[in-house]
C-alpha positions in Angstrom: 0.0 0.0 0.0 2.8 2.3 0.4 3.4 2.4 -3.3 -0.1 3.5 -4.2 0.1 6.8 -2.3 3.4 7.6 -4.0 1.8 6.9 -7.3 -1.2 9.2 -6.5 1.2 11.9 -5.3 3.1 11.6 -8.6 -0.1 11.9 -10.6 -1.2 14.9 -8.5 2.2 16.5 -9.0 2.1 15.9 -12.7 -1.4 17.2 -13.0 -0.5 20.3 -10.9 2.6 20.9 -13.1 0.4 20.6 -16.3 -2.2 23.0 -14.8 0.6 25.4 -13.7 2.3 25.2 -17.1 -1.1 25.8 -18.9 -1.8 28.7 -16.6 1.7 30.1 -17.2 1.3 29.8 -21.0 -2.2 31.3 -20.8 -0.9 34.1 -18.7 1.9 34.8 -21.2 -0.6 34.7 -24.1 -2.9 37.1 -22.2 0.0 39.5 -21.6 1.0 39.3 -25.3 -2.6 39.9 -26.4 -3.0 42.8 -24.0 0.2 44.4 -25.3 -1.1 44.1 -28.9 -4.4 45.6 -28.0 -2.8 48.4 -26.1 -0.4 49.1 -29.0 -3.4 49.1 -31.4 -5.3 51.4 -29.2 -2.4 53.8 -28.8 -1.8 53.8 -32.6 -5.5 54.4 -33.3 -5.6 57.2 -30.7 -2.5 58.9 -32.2 -4.1 58.6 -35.7 -7.3 60.2 -34.4 -5.2 63.0 -32.7 -3.4 63.6 -36.0 -6.6 63.7 -37.9 -8.1 66.1 -35.4 -5.0 68.3 -35.7 -5.3 68.3 -39.5 -9.0 69.3 -39.3 -8.1 72.0 -36.8 -5.4 73.4 -39.1 -7.8 73.4 -42.1 -10.5 75.1 -40.0 -7.9 77.7 -38.9 -6.8 78.3 -42.5 -10.5 78.7 -43.5 -11.2 81.2 -40.8 -8.1 83.2 -41.6 -9.0 83.3 -45.3 -12.6 84.1 -44.6 -11.8 86.9 -42.2 -9.4 88.5 -44.7 -11.9 88.1 -47.5 -15.0 89.3 -45.6 -13.5 92.5 -44.4 -11.7 93.4 -47.6 -14.8 94.6 -49.4 -14.7 97.8 -47.4 -11.7 98.8 -49.5 -13.5 98.4 -52.8 -16.4 100.5 -51.4 -14.1 103.1 -50.1 -12.1 103.4 -53.3 -15.4 103.6 -55.2 -16.5 106.5 -52.9 -13.2 108.2 -53.5 -13.7 107.9 -57.3 -17.2 109.4 -57.1 -16.1 112.2 -54.7 -13.3 113.1 -57.2 -15.7 113.2 -60.0 -18.3 115.3 -58.1 -15.5 117.7 -57.0 -14.5 118.0 -60.6 -11.0 116.7 -59.8 -8.9 114.4 -62.0 -10.1 110.9 -61.4 -7.1 109.1 -62.7 -5.5 108.6 -59.3 -8.8 107.3 -57.7 -9.5 105.1 -60.7 -6.0 103.6 -60.5 -6.4 102.9 -56.8 -9.8 101.3 -57.4 -8.4 99.2 -60.2 -5.6 98.0 -58.0 -8.0 97.1 -55.2 -10.2 95.2 -57.6 -7.2 93.2 -58.9 -6.2 92.5 -55.3 -9.8 91.2 -54.6 -9.6 88.9 -57.6 -6.4 87.4 -56.2 -7.8 87.1 -52.7 -10.8 85.3 -54.1 -8.5 82.8 -55.8 -6.8 82.1 -52.5 -10.2 80.9 -51.1 -10.2 78.0 -53.5 -7.3 76.5 -51.6 -9.0 76.7 -48.2 -12.5 75.8 -49.3 -12.7 72.9 -51.8 -16.2 72.5 -53.1 -17.6 72.9 -56.6 -20.4 75.1 -55.3 -17.9 77.4 -53.6 -15.6 77.4 -56.7 -18.6 78.4 -58.9 -19.4 81.3 -56.5 -15.8 82.4 -56.4 -15.8 82.5 -60.2 -19.0 84.4 -60.3 -17.5 87.0 -57.9 -14.3 87.2 -59.9 -16.3 87.7 -63.1 -18.3 90.4 -61.4 -15.1 92.1 -60.3 -13.7 91.9 -63.9 -16.9 93.4 -65.3 -16.7 96.2 -62.7 -13.1 96.8 -63.7 -14.0 96.9 -67.4 -16.8 99.4 -66.6 -14.4 101.8 -65.0 -13.5 103.0 -68.5 -17.1 104.1 -68.9 -17.2 105.9 -65.6 -16.5 109.3 -67.1 -19.3 109.1 -69.6 -22.5 110.0 -67.7 -24.7 108.2 -70.2 -22.8 104.9 -69.6 -22.5 105.3 -65.8 -25.5 103.0 -65.4 -23.3 100.1 -66.4 -20.7 101.0 -63.8 -23.4 101.2 -61.1 -25.0 97.9 -62.1 -21.6 96.1 -62.2 -20.8 97.6 -58.8 -24.1 96.2 -57.4 -23.3 92.8 -58.9 -19.9 92.8 -57.2 -21.6 93.4 -53.8 -24.4 90.8 -54.5 -22.0 88.0 -55.6 -19.6 88.8 -52.7 -22.5 88.6 -50.2 -23.6 85.3 -51.7 -20.1 83.9 -51.5 -19.6 85.1 -47.9 -22.9 83.5 -46.8 -21.8 80.2 -48.3 -18.4 80.4 -46.7 -19.9 81.2 -43.3 -22.1 78.2 -43.6 -19.1 76.0 -44.0 -17.1 77.5 -41.2 -20.1 77.8 -38.9 -22.4 74.8 -39.7 -25.9 75.1 -38.2 
């Protein structure tokens, strides 16, 4: 009978070793899986942060472009007033017309810069409409001195304001979605 307990003890020890070995292997597998999951989670979090940074930078660029664009129309209006004042005061209008022409050209370039910050076919169309209105306004400057053709200048100036307001409204919707 003394041999039987030894055999049982050996079997229990073997079973215990097998269970311990299985637990150790399972523990190692669990640690490895946990490390992979943590690494995946960290990588995904970093990608999300990078994506949020890119979105923030784009939004910042859009806000800068929109701010510069939205407040620049005061210059076109001011230069137009200067031109009208010069004409009414019977002063030479060449200097005022040149200043207005320069400002219109600057506005055409500023509108073009918006295409880089706001990529949408609708916005591109509105930018082109605004640029075309500016070009028509610029072309009508030659007719400014002729009182019978001043109506064209006035109409094209109104079109510049209307197309710019339409463009600004669309840009504000993008920057400030409702």
